[in-house]
C-alpha positions in Angstrom: 53.3 102.0 112.0 52.3 105.6 111.6 50.6 106.8 108.4 51.5 109.7 106.1 48.8 110.8 103.7 49.1 111.4 100.0 50.2 115.0 99.5 49.8 117.2 96.4 52.8 119.5 95.8 52.7 122.9 94.1 54.3 121.3 91.0 51.3 119.0 90.6 53.2 115.9 91.5 52.2 113.8 94.5 54.3 112.5 97.3 53.3 108.9 97.5 51.6 107.6 100.6 54.2 106.8 103.2 54.5 105.1 106.6 57.0 105.4 109.4 57.7 101.9 110.7 59.6 101.5 114.0 62.6 99.2 113.4 63.9 99.2 117.0 63.4 100.8 120.4 65.1 101.0 123.7 68.1 102.9 122.4 68.0 106.0 124.6 69.4 109.2 123.2 69.5 108.0 119.6 70.5 110.8 117.2 71.7 109.4 113.9 71.6 106.4 111.6 74.2 105.3 109.0 75.7 102.2 107.4 79.0 101.2 105.7 79.0 101.3 101.9 77.6 98.1 100.5 76.5 96.7 103.9 72.8 96.0 103.4 72.3 93.9 106.5 73.1 96.4 109.3 72.5 100.0 110.3 74.6 101.8 112.9 72.7 103.9 115.4 74.6 106.8 117.1 73.6 107.6 120.6 74.4 110.9 122.3 75.3 109.1 125.5 78.4 107.7 123.8 77.3 104.4 122.4 77.1 103.2 118.7 74.7 100.3 118.4 74.4 97.9 115.5 70.9 96.8 114.4 70.8 93.7 112.3 68.0 94.4 109.8 67.4 90.8 109.1 66.9 89.4 112.6 66.5 92.6 114.7 69.3 91.9 117.1 71.3 94.7 118.7 75.0 94.8 119.5 77.3 97.5 120.9 79.9 98.5 118.3 81.7 101.2 120.3 81.2 102.8 123.7 82.7 106.2 124.4 80.7 106.8 127.6 83.7 106.1 129.8 87.4 106.6 129.3 87.1 109.4 126.7 86.0 112.3 128.9 82.7 112.5 127.1 80.7 115.6 127.9 77.2 114.3 127.7 74.0 116.3 128.3 71.8 118.9 126.7 73.0 119.2 123.1 76.5 117.7 123.7 77.8 114.1 123.6 78.5 111.7 120.7 76.9 113.5 117.8 78.1 112.1 114.4 79.6 109.2 112.6 80.9 108.6 109.1 82.3 105.5 107.4 85.3 105.9 105.1 84.2 105.4 101.5 86.8 102.6 101.4 85.6 101.0 104.6 85.0 97.6 102.9 87.7 97.9 100.3 90.4 95.6 101.5 94.0 96.9 101.0 92.9 100.5 100.8 94.0 103.2 103.2 90.4 103.6 104.4 89.8 99.9 105.0 87.9 99.4 108.3 88.1 103.1 109.3 85.3 105.3 110.5 85.1 108.7 112.0 83.1 110.2 114.9 82.3 113.7 116.2 82.0 113.9 120.0 82.3 116.6 122.7 84.8 116.1 125.6 85.1 118.1 128.8 87.3 121.2 129.0 87.9 123.8 126.4 88.8 127.5 126.6 85.4 128.4 128.1 84.8 125.2 130.0 81.9 124.4 127.8 83.4 121.4 126.0 85.7 120.7 123.0 84.7 118.7 119.9 87.0 115.9 118.7 86.9 114.7 115.1 88.5 111.3 115.5 89.2 108.1 113.6 88.6 104.6 114.9 89.1 101.2 113.4 86.9 98.1 113.3 88.3 95.0 115.0 89.8 92.9 112.2 88.6 89.8 113.9 85.0 91.0 114.6 83.0 93.1 112.2 80.5 94.0 115.0 83.2 95.5 117.3 85.4 98.6 117.0 88.8 98.9 118.6 88.9 101.6 121.2 92.0 103.4 120.2 91.2 107.0 119.3 93.2 108.8 116.5 92.5 112.5 116.4 92.4 113.8 112.8 95.1 116.2 112.0 94.4 119.3 109.9 97.3 120.3 107.6 98.5 123.9 107.5 100.8 125.7 105.0 104.4 124.8 105.3 106.4 125.1 107.5 103.6 125.1 110.1 102.9 121.7 111.5 99.5 120.0 111.3 97.1 120.6 114.3 94.5 118.3 115.8 91.0 118.8 114.4 89.3 120.0 117.5 87.4 123.2 118.4 86.2 124.7 121.7 82.6 125.7 122.4 82.0 129.1 123.9 78.6 127.8 125.0 77.1 124.4 125.5 74.5 124.3 122.8 74.2 124.6 119.0 77.0 122.0 118.6 75.7 120.6 115.3 77.8 117.4 115.0 76.9 115.8 111.7 79.9 114.6 109.7 79.9 112.8 106.3 81.5 112.1 103.0 80.2 113.8 99.9 78.4 111.5 97.4 79.5 113.6 94.5 82.0 112.2 92.0 85.5 113.7 92.5 84.5 114.8 96.0 83.7 111.5 97.6 86.8 111.2 99.8 86.4 114.6 101.4 85.0 114.6 105.0 82.6 117.4 105.8 82.1 118.6 109.4 79.2 120.7 110.7 80.5 122.8 113.6 77.4 124.7 114.8 77.1 128.5 115.2 78.9 129.1 118.5 76.0 128.5 120.9 73.2 130.1 122.8 69.9 131.4 121.5 69.5 134.9 120.2 73.1 135.2 118.8 75.1 134.8 122.0 73.4 137.4 124.2 75.2 137.8 126.5 78.5 136.8 124.9 80.9 134.5 126.9 84.2 135.6 128.3 86.8 135.6 126.7 84.9 136.7 123.6 85.1 134.1 120.8 86.8 135.1 117.6 83.5 135.2 115.7 79.9 134.0 115.9 79.0 132.0 112.9 75.9 132.9 110.9 75.5 130.4 108.0 74.6 132.1 104.7 73.2 131.0 101.4 70.1 129.2 102.8 68.2 127.2 100.2 65.0 127.5 102.2 63.8 129.7 105.1 60.6 129.5 107.1 59.3 131.5 110.0 58.5 130.5 113.6 54.9 129.9 112.7 56.1 126.9 110.6 58.8 125.6 112.9 61.7 126.4 115.1 64.6 123.9 114.9 65.5 122.4 111.5 66.6 118.7 111.7 68.6 118.3 108.5 67.9 115.3 106.3 68.8 113.7 103.0 68.0 113.6 99.4 66.2 110.4 98.8 68.2 107.9 96.6 66.6 104.6 97.5 64.6 102.1 95.4 61.5 101.6 97.6 59.9 105.1 97.0 60.4 106.1 93.4 58.1 109.1 93.7 60.4 110.5 96.3 63.6 110.2 94.3 65.7 113.4 94.2 63.6 115.0 96.9 65.2 116.4 100.1 63.5 115.1 103.2 64.0 116.9 106.5 62.1 117.8 109.7 61.6 120.2 112.6 62.2 119.3 116.2 59.9 121.9 117.7 57.1 121.7 115.2 57.0 117.8 115.1 56.9 117.9 111.3 58.5 116.3 108.3 59.0 118.5 105.2 60.2 117.9 101.6 61.6 120.2 99.0 63.4 120.1 95.6 66.7 121.9 94.9 68.2 122.4 91.5 71.6 123.7 92.6 70.4 127.3 92.6 66.8 127.6 94.0 64.5 125.5 96.3 61.0 124.7 95.2 58.0 122.6 96.2 58.5 123.1 100.0 55.8 120.9 101.4 54.7 119.7 104.8 54.0 115.9 104.4 53.3 115.2 108.1 50.0 113.9 109.5 49.2 113.7 113.2 49.8 109.9 113.1 53.5 110.4 112.4 54.1 112.4 115.6 51.7 110.8 118.2 51.4 112.9 121.3 50.8 110.0 123.7 51.3 106.3 122.9 53.1 103.3 124.3 55.8 103.8 121.7 56.4 107.6 122.2 55.7 108.5 125.8 55.5 112.3 125.6 55.4 112.6 121.8 58.1 111.8 119.3 61.2 113.9 119.7 62.8 114.1 116.2 66.6 114.2 116.5 68.1 113.1 113.2 67.8 111.4 109.9 70.0 108.8 108.3 70.4 106.4 105.4 71.1 102.7 105.1 73.3 101.3 102.4 70.3 101.1 100.1 69.6 104.8 100.4 66.4 104.3 102.4 65.7 106.9 105.1 65.4 106.6 108.8 64.8 109.0 111.6 65.6 108.9 115.3 63.5 109.7 118.4 66.0 111.0 121.0 63.5 111.2 123.9 62.1 107.7 123.6 64.8 105.6 122.1 62.9 104.7 118.9 64.3 104.4 115.3 61.8 104.6 112.4 62.1 103.8 108.7 60.2 105.7 106.1 58.5 103.2 103.7 55.8 103.3 101.1 52.3 102.1 102.2 52.3 100.0 99.0 55.6 98.2 98.7 57.4 98.8 95.4 58.3 95.5 93.6 59.8 95.7 90.2 61.0 93.0 87.8 63.9 94.2 85.7 64.6 91.1 83.6 63.2 87.8 82.5 65.5 85.4 80.6 64.8 82.1 78.9 67.2 79.2 78.5 65.7 76.1 76.8 62.9 75.2 79.3 63.9 77.5 82.2 62.7 81.1 82.7 64.8 83.2 85.2 63.4 86.3 86.8 65.3 89.1 88.5 64.0 92.2 90.2 63.9 94.3 93.4 61.5 94.3 96.2 61.4 94.6 100.0 64.7 93.5 101.6 64.6 90.2 103.6 61.0 89.5 102.6 59.5 86.5 100.7 57.7 87.7 97.5 54.9 85.7 95.9 55.6 84.7 92.3 52.7 84.0 89.9 52.8 82.9 86.2 50.4 82.5 83.3 50.9 81.4 79.7 48.7 84.1 78.1 48.2 87.8 78.6 44.5 87.2 78.7 44.8 84.9 81.7 44.2 86.4 85.2 46.7 86.1 88.0 45.3 84.4 91.2 46.3 82.2 94.0 45.9 79.3 91.6 48.7 80.7 89.4 51.2 81.0 92.2 54.4 79.0 91.4 56.5 79.8 94.4 58.3 82.5 96.4 61.3 84.7 95.8 63.2 85.9 98.9 64.9 89.3 98.6 68.4 89.9 99.9 69.5 92.9 101.9 69.7 95.1 98.8 66.1 94.1 97.9 67.3 92.0 94.9 65.6 88.7 94.2 65.9 85.9 91.6 63.5 83.1 90.8 64.1 80.3 88.3 61.2 78.4 86.9 62.3 75.1 85.4 60.7 72.5 83.0 58.4 75.1 81.3 56.8 73.7 78.1 55.2 77.0 77.1 57.2 79.3 74.8 55.9 82.4 76.5 55.3 83.2 80.1 53.9 86.2 82.0 54.9 86.8 85.6 53.7 88.9 88.5 55.7 89.3 91.7 54.0 90.8 94.8 54.6 91.5 98.5 52.9 90.9 100.8 
């Protein structure tokens, strides 16, 4: 566990104290983390070498979901390989067109310049095994105005780097079934100097940046996510991202027009330079979310995956209901953990180990319930804590 200190932002609000907890290791070339909608028990870890691994968040076991390292002409090395994955919004919606479907972005050999070609392809989960994917690739087809036929969604790389590779569905209402693809800027540093032959149709320079920083701050942005989880309320609505070269994690706020509160929240503990966990220093390669909206980041050089968590776990009771002599509690805490429940009859009484009445185990979404039966008091006060 690596610490993040309390950080004061320019708006006077504080980023809460955070930790980066390693959830698994040994997954070489890890670049991305994701999960199917509503699947609170697993995360899927994309590995540049061609594998997609499943981590069971409850018991820590690892399984191989899909392996593209052979039989798919994968071009792996440098900044190429298997780079992105997205689950269809209807992945778990039986009977829908998107049921069991997911999409990947990977680079194969060949291409006009011999520097690889990106495939955006659809695969399907094995209907008999939720932890296995079928290996039949379906290239996505891009429609064109009639009468022109649809064409495969592929593109060639004039150079081998700056491939981007993130793909994902929008979380916005009305836009949630549109798949977005990041294609990179054409490759090479310093704007393709010298340019490859034949000359590509155009070098892409993204515009409309929400935030810029100079080389004194960092050199390679590793794009992140707006935090939407439950565990870190003080981070809600904040964009979290990092920098590969600077070994830093940043945050900012964006209101749709301007960025504000750009803050470096990193401490030296988050990116250790030499430990048993990170041999030559942590090599930040990607961010991702689980189904709860909690954030993870990957360490491509050492095969680690970390989860960003609060140093003080957030446990909230959202309801207490009484039926005759039974009080029923409901709330949210730390997924898969047992929470201590204490109760007293009067607000003037103190909670202590002597007032503990049991434990409430949280499910994968962090939700817990606890019934207390045969209560003679008309009023009860509860406290739920972890650890």
